[in-house]
C-alpha positions as CSV (number, residue, x, y, z in Angstrom):
1,M,54.2,62.6,107.3
2,I,51.5,65.1,105.6
3,L,49.3,62.0,104.5
4,T,48.6,58.1,104.8
5,P,46.5,57.0,101.7
6,T,45.3,53.9,103.1
7,E,43.8,52.0,106.5
8,L,46.4,49.2,107.4
9,H,46.6,46.2,105.5
10,E,47.2,42.8,104.2
11,G,49.5,43.8,101.3
12,V,52.0,40.9,101.2
13,F,51.1,37.5,101.1
14,V,52.6,33.7,100.9
15,M,51.3,32.1,97.9
16,A,52.1,28.4,97.3
17,R,51.1,26.3,94.2
18,R,47.6,25.0,93.6
19,E,48.3,21.6,95.2
20,I,49.2,23.1,98.2
21,T,46.3,24.1,100.4
22,K,47.7,24.0,104.1
23,P,50.8,25.7,105.5
24,E,51.9,21.9,106.7
25,Q,52.6,21.1,103.1
26,L,55.0,23.2,103.1
27,A,57.9,20.6,104.8
28,G,61.0,20.4,102.3
29,A,59.7,23.2,100.1
30,R,61.7,25.7,98.7
31,I,60.1,29.4,99.7
32,G,60.8,32.6,97.4
33,A,61.7,36.1,98.5
34,V,63.2,38.8,97.2
35,D,66.0,38.7,100.1
36,A,65.7,35.6,102.1
37,K,67.6,38.3,105.0
38,G,65.5,41.0,103.7
39,Q,62.0,42.3,105.5
40,F,59.9,39.3,104.1
41,G,62.2,36.7,103.9
42,R,63.2,36.9,107.8
43,A,59.2,37.4,108.3
44,I,58.5,34.2,106.9
45,G,60.8,31.9,109.8
46,P,59.0,32.5,113.0
47,W,55.5,31.1,110.9
48,L,57.3,28.6,109.7
49,Q,58.6,27.4,113.0
50,Q,54.6,28.2,114.5
51,W,53.5,25.7,111.3
52,G,56.2,23.2,112.8
53,V,57.8,22.7,109.2
54,S,61.0,23.0,107.8
55,A,61.6,25.0,104.4
56,S,64.3,27.0,102.5
57,V,63.7,30.5,101.8
58,V,65.8,31.1,98.7
59,S,66.3,34.7,97.5
60,L,65.4,35.8,93.9
61,G,65.9,39.3,93.6
62,S,62.0,40.6,92.7
63,F,58.8,39.9,92.9
64,Q,58.3,39.5,89.0
65,A,61.0,36.7,89.9
66,I,59.9,35.3,92.2
67,Y,56.6,35.0,90.2
68,A,58.2,33.7,87.0
69,A,60.1,30.4,89.2
70,L,56.8,29.5,91.3
71,G,54.9,29.9,87.8
72,A,57.6,27.2,86.3
73,G,57.8,25.0,89.6
74,K,61.3,26.2,90.2
75,V,59.9,26.5,94.2
76,D,56.6,25.8,95.4
77,A,55.7,29.0,97.4
78,G,56.6,33.0,97.3
79,Y,55.8,36.2,99.2
80,L,54.1,38.0,96.3
81,P,52.4,41.6,96.8
82,V,48.7,41.5,96.2
83,D,48.3,42.5,92.5
84,L,50.5,39.3,92.0
85,R,48.8,37.9,94.3
86,F,45.2,37.8,91.9
87,R,47.1,37.1,88.8
88,G,48.6,34.5,90.3
89,Q,45.3,32.8,91.4
90,N,43.4,33.4,88.1
91,E,46.6,32.1,85.7
92,F,47.8,28.9,87.8
93,G,45.1,29.1,90.8
94,W,47.8,29.7,93.6
95,N,46.9,29.6,97.2
96,V,47.3,32.3,99.9
97,L,48.7,30.2,103.0
98,H,49.2,33.3,104.8
99,A,49.1,37.2,104.5
100,L,51.0,39.7,106.0
101,P,50.1,43.3,107.1
102,T,52.4,45.9,105.6
103,G,53.4,49.4,107.2
104,T,51.1,51.8,104.9
105,G,53.5,54.0,104.7
106,G,52.7,58.3,103.5
107,I,53.5,61.1,102.1
108,V,56.6,62.5,103.8
109,T,58.2,66.1,103.5
110,T,60.5,68.5,105.5
111,R,58.9,71.0,108.0
112,R,61.6,73.0,106.1
113,F,59.9,72.9,102.8
114,I,57.0,73.2,104.2
115,T,57.8,76.3,105.3
116,A,59.2,77.4,102.1
117,K,57.3,76.0,100.2
118,R,54.0,75.8,101.9
119,G,51.3,76.2,99.0
120,I,53.1,73.6,96.5
121,V,52.5,71.3,99.3
122,A,49.2,72.6,99.6
123,E,48.5,71.5,95.9
124,V,50.7,68.0,96.3
125,V,48.2,67.2,99.3
126,K,45.2,68.0,97.2
127,G,46.3,66.1,94.1
128,F,46.6,62.8,96.3
129,V,43.2,63.0,97.9
130,D,41.8,64.1,94.0
131,S,43.2,60.7,93.0
132,I,42.1,58.6,95.8
133,H,38.2,59.9,94.7
134,L,38.7,59.2,91.0
135,F,40.3,56.0,92.2
136,K,37.7,55.4,94.7
137,T,34.6,56.5,92.0
138,Q,36.1,55.6,88.4
139,P,37.2,51.9,88.2
140,D,36.9,52.8,84.3
141,I,38.9,55.2,84.4
142,I,41.9,53.5,86.6
143,V,41.6,49.5,85.5
144,P,43.0,50.8,82.6
145,L,46.2,52.4,84.2
146,L,46.5,50.2,86.3
147,Q,46.8,48.0,82.9
148,R,49.2,50.2,81.8
149,F,51.8,50.6,84.8
150,L,51.5,47.3,85.9
151,Q,52.2,45.7,83.0
152,F,49.8,42.5,82.8
153,S,46.7,42.2,80.6
154,D,45.2,40.0,83.4
155,R,41.5,42.5,83.4
156,K,39.7,40.2,85.9
157,G,43.0,40.2,88.5
158,L,43.2,44.3,87.7
159,E,39.8,44.8,88.7
160,Q,39.7,42.4,91.8
161,L,43.2,44.8,92.5
162,H,40.8,48.0,92.8
163,A,37.5,47.0,93.6
164,F,40.8,45.2,96.8
165,Y,41.8,48.7,97.6
166,V,38.1,50.9,96.9
167,P,37.2,50.7,100.6
168,L,40.9,50.7,101.9
169,F,42.0,53.8,100.8
170,R,41.0,56.9,103.0
171,T,38.5,59.4,102.2
172,V,39.7,61.9,104.6
173,P,43.6,60.6,104.4
174,R,44.9,61.9,107.7
175,P,48.4,61.0,107.8
176,T,48.2,58.3,110.7
177,F,51.1,56.0,112.7
178,F,48.8,53.0,113.2
179,S,51.4,50.6,114.6
180,E,54.7,52.0,113.3
181,M,55.5,54.5,116.4
182,Q,57.1,51.3,118.3
183,R,58.9,49.7,115.5
184,L,60.5,53.2,115.0
185,K,62.1,53.6,118.6
186,D,62.7,50.6,119.0
187,T,65.0,50.3,115.6
188,F,66.6,54.0,116.2
189,S,66.7,54.0,120.1
190,K,70.0,52.6,120.8
191,Q,71.6,54.9,118.1
192,Y,69.4,58.3,119.1
193,A,67.8,58.1,122.8
194,A,65.7,61.1,122.2
195,V,63.8,58.7,120.2
196,Q,62.0,57.3,123.1
197,K,60.4,60.2,123.4
198,L,58.7,61.0,120.2
199,Q,54.8,60.9,120.0
200,P,53.2,60.9,116.7
201,E,52.4,64.3,116.6
202,D,56.1,64.8,116.4
203,L,55.9,63.4,113.2
204,Y,53.3,64.4,111.0
205,D,51.3,67.7,110.3
206,S,47.9,67.0,109.8
207,S,47.4,70.7,108.6
208,F,46.4,70.3,105.2
209,V,44.2,67.2,104.9
210,D,42.6,69.0,108.0
211,E,42.1,72.3,105.8
212,L,40.7,70.3,102.8
213,D,38.2,68.7,105.2
214,R,36.9,72.1,107.3
215,S,36.7,73.9,103.9
216,G,33.7,71.3,102.7
217,Y,36.4,69.8,99.8
218,I,36.5,66.9,100.0
219,Q,32.6,66.7,100.6
220,R,32.2,68.8,97.4
221,L,34.6,66.3,95.7
222,Y,32.6,63.0,96.5
223,S,28.8,64.8,96.0
224,G,30.2,66.1,92.6
225,K,30.3,69.7,93.5
226,T,33.8,70.9,93.8
227,N,33.3,74.5,92.7
């Protein structure tokens, strides 16, 4: 990993119809998921148990399909990403019943490629740093771009999405593992015993972001002085 763009944050939400305002009201409900047995489908089970309700989690194949089904009243709730959360709140008055922290991910490459093409990797990292700066400082450019690539016309929802992510994008986006290391070890330790000995520094290279920070480039970028 060479860069982690955002802080750890809630990125997926249990959204419910307007009249459902509390988790307890999901008793007997149909809850849409991309895959009932996948990451988010499995995640809802423990929460239903904690809330003391029995509900059906149904596979719908995509977030867009969940959105359409919830909008048409074919399901009572659904797991949706943050962009569709704001869109659904504005279009249908949906309620947030629960939020799920998601791994922030990051930009990755191989050490072999870094050795062979270090200059290219450095330019990619610089491009991400520049893009984060653009996102945080130029909403007049970013909101239309979000509209173009997310392909929905709700300007208010796009402005909400932008405002949601502005404080989350990291000015100095050093590669960071928040809570993923133990999950990684648990997932692969049976197959690869050596995984248990891994440390975060074995899996990231912060030198590219460090260099931009040490050189003053990032400070100059935010002060408007990049020369």
